[in-house]
TILODREN-847025 format. One record per residue (C-alpha): residue number from 1; residue in three letters; x, y, z. Coordinates in pm, 1 decimal. Layout:
+-----+------+----------+----------+----------+
| pos | code |        u |        v |        w |
+-----+------+----------+----------+----------+
| NUM |  ALA |        X |        Y |        Z |
...
+-----+------+----------+----------+----------+
//
This chain:
+-----+------+----------+----------+----------+
| pos | code |        u |        v |        w |
+-----+------+----------+----------+----------+
|   1 |  MET |   1702.5 |  17667.3 |  10230.0 |
|   2 |  ARG |   2063.8 |  17810.1 |  10315.5 |
|   3 |  ARG |   2100.9 |  17497.5 |  10514.0 |
|   4 |  THR |   1971.8 |  17251.7 |  10224.8 |
|   5 |  ASN |   2231.0 |  17440.1 |   9995.0 |
|   6 |  ASP |   2559.5 |  17443.7 |  10247.6 |
|   7 |  TRP |   2515.5 |  17076.5 |  10338.9 |
|   8 |  VAL |   2468.8 |  17022.8 |   9910.8 |
|   9 |  ILE |   2799.3 |  17195.1 |   9885.8 |
|  10 |  TYR |   2966.0 |  17052.7 |  10176.1 |
|  11 |  GLY |   2888.5 |  16687.6 |   9975.6 |
|  12 |  ALA |   3014.7 |  16774.6 |   9665.3 |
|  13 |  LEU |   3350.4 |  16923.1 |   9773.5 |
|  14 |  THR |   3371.6 |  16611.3 |   9995.6 |
|  15 |  ALA |   3324.3 |  16405.3 |   9720.3 |
|  16 |  VAL |   3576.8 |  16559.3 |   9514.0 |
|  17 |  LEU |   3845.5 |  16516.1 |   9792.5 |
|  18 |  ALA |   3733.8 |  16161.6 |   9828.5 |
|  19 |  ALA |   3798.5 |  16133.0 |   9427.6 |
|  20 |  ALA |   4122.5 |  16330.6 |   9436.6 |
|  21 |  SER |   4239.0 |  16089.8 |   9779.8 |
|  22 |  LEU |   4200.7 |  15772.0 |   9554.6 |
|  23 |  ALA |   4345.8 |  15883.6 |   9261.3 |
|  24 |  SER |   4629.5 |  16001.7 |   9500.7 |
|  25 |  VAL |   4687.1 |  15615.8 |   9621.0 |
|  26 |  PHE |   4762.9 |  15513.2 |   9246.7 |
|  27 |  ALA |   4972.6 |  15797.3 |   9170.5 |
|  28 |  GLY |   5339.1 |  15771.7 |   9214.8 |
|  29 |  ALA |   5680.2 |  15713.9 |   9055.9 |
|  30 |  VAL |   5574.6 |  15348.8 |   9149.9 |
|  31 |  HIS |   5340.0 |  15192.6 |   8984.4 |
|  32 |  VAL |   5165.8 |  14911.9 |   9200.0 |
|  33 |  PRO |   4944.1 |  14673.2 |   9051.5 |
|  34 |  LEU |   4580.1 |  14677.1 |   9234.4 |
|  35 |  SER |   4618.2 |  14348.5 |   9352.6 |
|  36 |  GLU |   4938.6 |  14419.4 |   9532.9 |
|  37 |  LEU |   4878.8 |  14760.9 |   9630.1 |
|  38 |  LEU |   4700.2 |  14675.0 |   9968.4 |
|  39 |  ASP |   4999.8 |  14432.5 |  10094.6 |
|  40 |  SER |   5238.3 |  14688.1 |   9988.1 |
|  41 |  GLY |   5434.9 |  14992.9 |  10231.1 |
|  42 |  ILE |   5427.0 |  15185.7 |   9910.2 |
|  43 |  VAL |   5053.9 |  15238.5 |  10000.1 |
|  44 |  ARG |   5069.0 |  15347.4 |  10353.4 |
|  45 |  LEU |   5355.5 |  15629.1 |  10251.4 |
|  46 |  ARG |   5110.5 |  15732.2 |  10017.1 |
|  47 |  LEU |   4836.8 |  15748.2 |  10263.2 |
|  48 |  ALA |   5035.4 |  15961.1 |  10531.9 |
|  49 |  ARG |   5099.3 |  16191.7 |  10220.3 |
|  50 |  ILE |   4750.4 |  16217.4 |  10150.1 |
|  51 |  ALA |   4645.4 |  16256.4 |  10484.7 |
|  52 |  LEU |   4923.9 |  16530.4 |  10551.9 |
|  53 |  GLY |   4805.0 |  16703.5 |  10272.3 |
|  54 |  ILE |   4463.5 |  16715.7 |  10365.3 |
|  55 |  VAL |   4526.7 |  16874.2 |  10681.6 |
|  56 |  ALA |   4762.7 |  17094.6 |  10523.3 |
|  57 |  GLY |   4571.5 |  17243.6 |  10275.8 |
|  58 |  ALA |   4239.5 |  17225.2 |  10496.4 |
|  59 |  GLY |   4468.1 |  17447.2 |  10761.6 |
|  60 |  LEU |   4633.8 |  17698.0 |  10502.7 |
|  61 |  SER |   4259.2 |  17767.4 |  10364.2 |
|  62 |  VAL |   4120.4 |  17835.8 |  10665.4 |
|  63 |  ALA |   4392.2 |  18044.9 |  10814.3 |
|  64 |  GLY |   4352.4 |  18229.2 |  10476.8 |
|  65 |  VAL |   3991.4 |  18294.3 |  10497.6 |
|  66 |  ILE |   4040.6 |  18419.8 |  10869.0 |
|  67 |  PHE |   4330.7 |  18703.9 |  10757.4 |
|  68 |  GLN |   4122.0 |  18789.1 |  10475.7 |
|  69 |  ALA |   3861.8 |  18871.9 |  10694.2 |
|  70 |  LEU |   4104.4 |  19030.4 |  10978.4 |
|  71 |  LEU |   4257.2 |  19283.8 |  10766.1 |
|  72 |  ARG |   3958.7 |  19290.5 |  10526.4 |
|  73 |  ASN |   4201.1 |  19205.9 |  10188.9 |
|  74 |  PRO |   4059.7 |  18983.0 |   9955.4 |
|  75 |  LEU |   4410.5 |  18915.7 |   9881.6 |
|  76 |  ALA |   4556.5 |  18848.7 |  10220.1 |
|  77 |  ASP |   4737.2 |  18516.2 |  10300.0 |
|  78 |  PRO |   4842.3 |  18336.2 |  10605.4 |
|  79 |  TYR |   5217.0 |  18414.1 |  10541.8 |
|  80 |  VAL |   5108.1 |  18801.2 |  10533.4 |
|  81 |  LEU |   5204.0 |  18859.9 |  10918.8 |
|  82 |  GLY |   5574.6 |  18693.0 |  10899.8 |
|  83 |  VAL |   5504.4 |  18364.0 |  11064.0 |
|  84 |  SER |   5608.0 |  18153.0 |  10779.7 |
|  85 |  SER |   5948.4 |  18376.4 |  10767.4 |
|  86 |  GLY |   5966.9 |  18281.4 |  11121.8 |
|  87 |  SER |   5907.7 |  17952.7 |  11041.5 |
|  88 |  ALA |   6212.9 |  17901.2 |  10765.0 |
|  89 |  LEU |   6457.6 |  18070.6 |  11027.7 |
|  90 |  GLY |   6364.3 |  17803.3 |  11316.0 |
|  91 |  ALA |   6376.3 |  17536.4 |  11074.1 |
|  92 |  ALA |   6717.6 |  17672.8 |  10888.5 |
|  93 |  GLY |   6889.3 |  17723.1 |  11207.6 |
|  94 |  ALA |   6822.7 |  17343.8 |  11326.8 |
|  95 |  ILE |   6938.6 |  17197.0 |  10982.4 |
|  96 |  LEU |   7210.8 |  17425.0 |  10968.0 |
|  97 |  LEU |   7345.9 |  17310.4 |  11319.9 |
|  98 |  GLY |   7275.3 |  16931.7 |  11285.3 |
|  99 |  LEU |   6965.1 |  16921.9 |  11506.6 |
| 100 |  ALA |   6757.7 |  16797.6 |  11205.9 |
| 101 |  ALA |   6954.3 |  16458.3 |  11233.0 |
| 102 |  LEU |   6853.4 |  16404.8 |  11615.3 |
| 103 |  GLY |   6470.8 |  16279.1 |  11549.2 |
| 104 |  PRO |   6204.9 |  16310.0 |  11311.5 |
| 105 |  TRP |   6033.6 |  16618.1 |  11536.6 |
| 106 |  THR |   6351.1 |  16820.9 |  11592.4 |
| 107 |  LEU |   6282.8 |  16986.5 |  11250.6 |
| 108 |  PRO |   5910.0 |  17041.9 |  11293.1 |
| 109 |  ALA |   5951.4 |  17156.5 |  11623.0 |
| 110 |  ALA |   6255.8 |  17432.8 |  11548.7 |
| 111 |  ALA |   6014.2 |  17563.9 |  11246.0 |
| 112 |  PHE |   5699.1 |  17517.5 |  11487.8 |
| 113 |  VAL |   5888.0 |  17781.5 |  11750.0 |
| 114 |  GLY |   6021.5 |  17987.0 |  11522.2 |
| 115 |  GLY |   5717.2 |  18083.3 |  11400.7 |
| 116 |  THR |   5538.1 |  18122.4 |  11745.6 |
| 117 |  LEU |   5784.1 |  18343.3 |  11855.4 |
| 118 |  THR |   5720.3 |  18547.6 |  11530.6 |
| 119 |  ILE |   5350.1 |  18566.7 |  11676.1 |
| 120 |  VAL |   5437.8 |  18706.6 |  12005.2 |
| 121 |  LEU |   5704.1 |  18938.2 |  11819.9 |
| 122 |  VAL |   5422.2 |  19095.2 |  11514.6 |
| 123 |  TYR |   5161.0 |  19081.9 |  11790.8 |
| 124 |  LEU |   5358.6 |  19304.7 |  12107.0 |
| 125 |  LEU |   5500.4 |  19521.1 |  11818.9 |
| 126 |  GLY |   5103.0 |  19562.4 |  11712.1 |
| 127 |  ARG |   4966.5 |  19655.9 |  12000.3 |
| 128 |  GLN |   4833.9 |  20026.1 |  12000.4 |
| 129 |  THR |   4913.3 |  20243.4 |  12311.6 |
| 130 |  GLU |   4567.6 |  20229.2 |  12413.5 |
| 131 |  GLY |   4609.8 |  19841.5 |  12427.8 |
| 132 |  GLY |   4429.5 |  19734.3 |  12117.1 |
| 133 |  VAL |   4561.6 |  19547.6 |  11781.5 |
| 134 |  GLY |   4521.0 |  19811.8 |  11448.1 |
| 135 |  VAL |   4474.2 |  19594.8 |  11166.3 |
| 136 |  GLN |   4718.5 |  19849.2 |  10938.8 |
| 137 |  THR |   5003.1 |  19846.9 |  11259.5 |
| 138 |  LEU |   4948.0 |  19503.8 |  11270.8 |
| 139 |  LEU |   5020.2 |  19456.6 |  10921.0 |
| 140 |  LEU |   5294.6 |  19693.0 |  10905.9 |
| 141 |  ALA |   5421.5 |  19444.6 |  11185.6 |
| 142 |  GLY |   5439.4 |  19155.2 |  10985.7 |
| 143 |  VAL |   5634.4 |  19253.3 |  10730.6 |
| 144 |  ILE |   5906.7 |  19428.2 |  10957.4 |
| 145 |  VAL |   5910.4 |  19117.1 |  11135.1 |
| 146 |  SER |   5900.6 |  18918.3 |  10823.7 |
| 147 |  SER |   6191.7 |  19132.7 |  10660.3 |
| 148 |  LEU |   6426.2 |  19066.9 |  10926.7 |
| 149 |  MET |   6331.3 |  18714.6 |  10969.6 |
| 150 |  GLY |   6415.7 |  18680.4 |  10587.3 |
| 151 |  SER |   6731.2 |  18882.9 |  10639.0 |
| 152 |  LEU |   6850.9 |  18637.2 |  10923.6 |
| 153 |  LEU |   6712.3 |  18348.5 |  10685.9 |
| 154 |  MET |   6960.8 |  18452.1 |  10373.6 |
| 155 |  PHE |   7270.5 |  18508.6 |  10661.4 |
| 156 |  LEU |   7229.6 |  18182.1 |  10738.5 |
| 157 |  VAL |   7242.2 |  18019.3 |  10385.6 |
| 158 |  SER |   7518.6 |  18215.8 |  10293.1 |
| 159 |  LEU |   7748.2 |  18044.0 |  10572.1 |
| 160 |  SER |   7601.5 |  17727.6 |  10513.3 |
| 161 |  SER |   7744.5 |  17438.3 |  10292.4 |
| 162 |  SER |   7616.4 |  17296.7 |   9957.6 |
| 163 |  GLN |   7422.2 |  17037.0 |  10127.6 |
| 164 |  GLU |   7271.4 |  17215.1 |  10435.5 |
| 165 |  MET |   7182.7 |  17455.7 |  10140.3 |
| 166 |  HIS |   7019.0 |  17173.1 |   9936.1 |
| 167 |  ASN |   6847.8 |  17077.4 |  10245.1 |
| 168 |  VAL |   6704.8 |  17412.5 |  10341.2 |
| 169 |  ILE |   6602.8 |  17501.7 |  10022.2 |
| 170 |  TRP |   6398.5 |  17165.0 |   9958.3 |
| 171 |  TRP |   6231.3 |  17236.8 |  10285.0 |
| 172 |  LEU |   6134.0 |  17634.3 |  10144.6 |
| 173 |  LEU |   5974.0 |  17498.0 |   9856.9 |
| 174 |  GLY |   5764.6 |  17232.7 |  10050.1 |
| 175 |  ASN |   5697.9 |  16880.6 |  10065.6 |
| 176 |  LEU |   5410.0 |  16642.3 |  10220.2 |
| 177 |  GLN |   5663.6 |  16358.6 |  10272.7 |
| 178 |  ILE |   5630.1 |  16226.2 |  10648.3 |
| 179 |  PHE |   5755.1 |  15974.2 |  10857.6 |
| 180 |  ASP |   5609.7 |  16009.8 |  11210.5 |
| 181 |  TRP |   5262.7 |  15972.6 |  11231.6 |
| 182 |  GLY |   5284.8 |  16126.1 |  11601.0 |
| 183 |  LEU |   5347.5 |  16446.0 |  11391.6 |
| 184 |  LEU |   5065.9 |  16398.1 |  11177.2 |
| 185 |  TRP |   4849.8 |  16328.2 |  11449.0 |
| 186 |  ALA |   5026.1 |  16692.1 |  11632.4 |
| 187 |  VAL |   4953.0 |  16893.5 |  11301.1 |
| 188 |  THR |   4576.8 |  16750.9 |  11282.6 |
| 189 |  GLY |   4464.4 |  16846.1 |  11635.3 |
| 190 |  THR |   4623.5 |  17248.1 |  11592.0 |
| 191 |  VAL |   4434.8 |  17250.5 |  11255.5 |
| 192 |  LEU |   4107.4 |  17081.1 |  11316.2 |
| 193 |  ALA |   4082.2 |  17299.5 |  11620.1 |
| 194 |  GLY |   4139.6 |  17609.7 |  11454.9 |
| 195 |  THR |   3905.1 |  17513.4 |  11191.3 |
| 196 |  VAL |   3631.9 |  17414.3 |  11449.8 |
| 197 |  ALA |   3696.8 |  17752.2 |  11619.9 |
| 198 |  ALA |   3652.3 |  17952.3 |  11318.3 |
| 199 |  ALA |   3359.6 |  17740.9 |  11222.8 |
| 200 |  LEU |   3176.3 |  17847.7 |  11539.8 |
| 201 |  LEU |   3307.6 |  18219.5 |  11519.2 |
| 202 |  ALA |   3248.6 |  18272.4 |  11171.1 |
| 203 |  ARG |   2960.9 |  18544.6 |  11250.8 |
| 204 |  GLY |   3306.2 |  18745.1 |  11404.1 |
| 205 |  LEU |   3431.5 |  18747.4 |  11057.4 |
| 206 |  ASN |   3148.8 |  18846.1 |  10887.3 |
| 207 |  LEU |   3121.4 |  19143.7 |  11064.3 |
| 208 |  LEU |   3495.6 |  19241.7 |  11116.4 |
| 209 |  THR |   3456.9 |  19240.0 |  10715.6 |
| 210 |  LEU |   3224.0 |  19517.4 |  10768.0 |
| 211 |  GLY |   3468.3 |  19712.4 |  10902.9 |
| 212 |  GLU |   3554.9 |  19806.6 |  11336.7 |
| 213 |  GLU |   3287.3 |  20064.5 |  11422.1 |
| 214 |  PRO |   2986.4 |  19903.2 |  11232.7 |
| 215 |  ALA |   3105.7 |  19552.8 |  11395.0 |
| 216 |  ALA |   3100.9 |  19730.6 |  11751.2 |
| 217 |  HIS |   2743.8 |  19861.1 |  11680.3 |
| 218 |  LEU |   2653.9 |  19517.1 |  11615.1 |
| 219 |  GLY |   2754.9 |  19396.6 |  11963.5 |
| 220 |  LEU |   3093.7 |  19242.6 |  11848.5 |
| 221 |  THR |   3359.6 |  19276.3 |  12079.8 |
| 222 |  VAL |   3593.4 |  19405.3 |  11836.8 |
| 223 |  GLU |   3957.7 |  19376.3 |  11969.8 |
| 224 |  ARG |   3877.6 |  19038.8 |  12164.8 |
| 225 |  THR |   3782.0 |  18892.0 |  11831.4 |
| 226 |  LYS |   4069.9 |  19049.5 |  11639.4 |
| 227 |  VAL |   4314.2 |  18924.1 |  11893.6 |
| 228 |  VAL |   4166.6 |  18511.0 |  11913.7 |
| 229 |  PHE |   4153.5 |  18537.4 |  11492.0 |
| 230 |  PHE |   4476.3 |  18647.7 |  11464.6 |
| 231 |  LEU |   4630.3 |  18376.6 |  11767.2 |
| 232 |  VAL |   4410.3 |  18075.5 |  11568.4 |
| 233 |  GLY |   4490.0 |  18201.7 |  11219.6 |
| 234 |  SER |   4871.2 |  18229.0 |  11315.1 |
| 235 |  LEU |   4933.5 |  17896.3 |  11490.7 |
| 236 |  VAL |   4773.8 |  17700.8 |  11227.5 |
| 237 |  THR |   4994.7 |  17848.8 |  10995.8 |
| 238 |  ALA |   5251.9 |  17787.9 |  11228.8 |
| 239 |  ALA |   5188.0 |  17402.9 |  11267.3 |
| 240 |  THR |   5105.5 |  17357.8 |  10874.4 |
| 241 |  VAL |   5456.2 |  17573.8 |  10790.8 |
| 242 |  ALA |   5623.2 |  17321.4 |  11034.7 |
| 243 |  ALA |   5484.4 |  16973.6 |  10902.6 |
| 244 |  CYS |   5567.9 |  17040.3 |  10526.0 |
| 245 |  GLY |   5732.2 |  17387.4 |  10501.3 |
| 246 |  LEU |   5635.1 |  17656.0 |  10301.7 |
| 247 |  ILE |   5327.0 |  17612.9 |  10028.3 |
| 248 |  GLY |   5252.2 |  17894.4 |   9890.8 |
| 249 |  PHE |   4895.4 |  18029.0 |   9685.1 |
| 250 |  VAL |   4705.5 |  17751.0 |   9910.9 |
| 251 |  GLY |   4575.8 |  18022.2 |  10159.4 |
| 252 |  LEU |   4543.2 |  18293.0 |   9862.1 |
| 253 |  ILE |   4336.3 |  18118.0 |   9591.6 |
| 254 |  VAL |   4135.6 |  17855.2 |   9768.6 |
| 255 |  PRO |   3918.8 |  18136.7 |   9943.9 |
| 256 |  HIS |   3910.6 |  18366.3 |   9738.7 |
| 257 |  ALA |   3788.2 |  18122.6 |   9466.0 |
| 258 |  VAL |   3513.0 |  17942.1 |   9720.2 |
| 259 |  ARG |   3368.2 |  18301.7 |   9797.0 |
| 260 |  LEU |   3358.5 |  18387.6 |   9428.7 |
| 261 |  ALA |   3152.5 |  18049.2 |   9372.1 |
| 262 |  CYS |   2996.7 |  18028.4 |   9698.3 |
| 263 |  GLY |   2963.9 |  18394.6 |   9829.0 |
| 264 |  PRO |   3144.3 |  18587.9 |  10120.9 |
| 265 |  ASP |   2925.3 |  18446.6 |  10424.6 |
| 266 |  HIS |   3168.5 |  18302.8 |  10652.9 |
| 267 |  ARG |   2946.1 |  18087.3 |  10811.7 |
| 268 |  ARG |   2970.4 |  17857.1 |  10497.3 |
| 269 |  LEU |   3291.7 |  17989.8 |  10324.6 |
| 270 |  VAL |   3532.3 |  17799.3 |  10652.7 |
| 271 |  LEU |   3417.7 |  17413.9 |  10576.8 |
| 272 |  ALA |   3400.6 |  17515.7 |  10226.2 |
| 273 |  SER |   3746.5 |  17614.4 |  10214.4 |
| 274 |  ALA |   3855.3 |  17367.7 |  10415.3 |
| 275 |  LEU |   3747.1 |  17132.1 |  10205.8 |
| 276 |  ALA |   3869.6 |  17269.6 |   9879.3 |
| 277 |  GLY |   4173.9 |  17338.5 |  10014.4 |
| 278 |  ALA |   4253.6 |  16985.7 |  10097.8 |
| 279 |  SER |   4137.7 |  16862.7 |   9782.6 |
| 280 |  LEU |   4370.3 |  17092.7 |   9604.9 |
| 281 |  LEU |   4691.1 |  17024.8 |   9778.3 |
| 282 |  VAL |   4640.4 |  16597.1 |   9749.4 |
| 283 |  LEU |   4594.6 |  16664.9 |   9349.7 |
| 284 |  ALA |   4886.9 |  16927.0 |   9348.9 |
| 285 |  ASP |   5088.0 |  16652.7 |   9533.7 |
| 286 |  ALA |   4974.1 |  16389.7 |   9327.3 |
| 287 |  PHE |   5104.0 |  16614.5 |   8999.4 |
| 288 |  ALA |   5418.9 |  16685.0 |   9164.0 |
| 289 |  ARG |   5506.1 |  16273.5 |   9195.0 |
| 290 |  THR |   5388.8 |  16166.1 |   8890.1 |
| 291 |  VAL |   5470.7 |  16469.8 |   8582.3 |
| 292 |  LEU |   5877.5 |  16417.0 |   8576.8 |
| 293 |  ALA |   5866.7 |  16081.1 |   8793.5 |
| 294 |  PRO |   6101.5 |  15967.6 |   8908.7 |
| 295 |  LEU |   6171.1 |  16270.0 |   8954.3 |
| 296 |  GLU |   5976.0 |  16462.5 |   9228.7 |
| 297 |  ILE |   5877.3 |  16875.0 |   9218.6 |
| 298 |  PRO |   5840.0 |  17045.2 |   9553.0 |
| 299 |  ILE |   5497.0 |  17087.3 |   9617.1 |
| 300 |  GLY |   5519.0 |  17463.8 |   9651.9 |
| 301 |  VAL |   5662.0 |  17501.9 |   9283.3 |
| 302 |  VAL |   5307.2 |  17321.1 |   9204.7 |
| 303 |  THR |   5115.4 |  17561.9 |   9360.6 |
| 304 |  ALA |   5319.2 |  17828.5 |   9235.7 |
| 305 |  PHE |   5246.0 |  17772.8 |   8929.0 |
| 306 |  LEU |   4888.7 |  17776.9 |   8946.6 |
| 307 |  GLY |   4910.8 |  18098.4 |   9152.5 |
| 308 |  GLY |   4997.0 |  18298.1 |   8815.9 |
| 309 |  PRO |   4725.0 |  18194.3 |   8564.0 |
| 310 |  PHE |   4467.7 |  18276.3 |   8889.5 |
| 311 |  PHE |   4575.4 |  18642.1 |   8957.8 |
| 312 |  LEU |   4535.6 |  18695.9 |   8534.7 |
| 313 |  PHE |   4209.5 |  18544.5 |   8608.8 |
| 314 |  LEU |   4108.4 |  18803.9 |   8889.6 |
| 315 |  LEU |   4316.5 |  19057.0 |   8674.7 |
| 316 |  ARG |   4067.3 |  19019.4 |   8344.1 |
| 317 |  ARG |   3739.8 |  18995.0 |   8561.5 |
| 318 |  ARG |   3827.2 |  19312.1 |   8750.8 |
| 319 |  ARG |   3896.5 |  19457.8 |   8378.3 |
| 320 |  ARG |   3593.1 |  19290.4 |   8263.9 |
| 321 |  GLY |   3389.8 |  19467.0 |   8619.6 |
| 322 |  LEU |   3564.0 |  19840.2 |   8513.3 |
| 323 |  GLY |   3425.7 |  19789.2 |   8155.8 |
+-----+------+----------+----------+----------+
//
């Protein structure tokens, strides 16, 4: 019965994603008649954005599911351990040094390297003397590293010219502009591998939410599982941020909303969150391209607007539950 319900949920979410993608093809500052759309270069650009939106939305949502289980905090997001700050510092460094002009891969590569180095630093700081990884220590290490990277980022921005500052801020606010299909395939491979790993190891996520001692009593190798999920979630986040900048709230809103709608079982939650996150980001991008056309709003601004009402909903729901 559970498997039947799962397929109904996946089917419904896939239909929503297909509808969102189709609507996004026709959305944009330039209106293209249906008869000319398939022969237009514009449709190829829009399809690339839709594809990146699907991949990024799924990646951020899956990473959010992982970190919420790993940290046992339903309000954790993919950026909580500082990966985004490291990626931002790497991207800003590439922009300020003029490396971004060398090719379409330079900026994402710099951002990914910055995020990866941050992962290593947070892991080393989060390791305990007995060799394990403490959740609270890991979280504290993430906060420290994020603060350090943020300070360095602000220092670099303060030394930049107005054009360089504009480029850094535009990247930080997030966008789905992509000019290289090879980059899209690289990000897709990383996100797909992370999603498959999280889905196959979903039982481990279920057990981690119970606490480390109960999980160990139920046969889970806790320390190894924590390290695996930390690396999977962090690498997916780094790849996503490298491709499209900082897009907030997706990895927080989507897993929480799907959990409220479909229950806490991660065997369902991982894939359902991936589909829901993909739909949300595709729709957010279509809105960003059309609401003030021909101007384009950074997609991170659109998702931030969604975050406020969502938190108000959670607050009212909590008060109602306490009452």
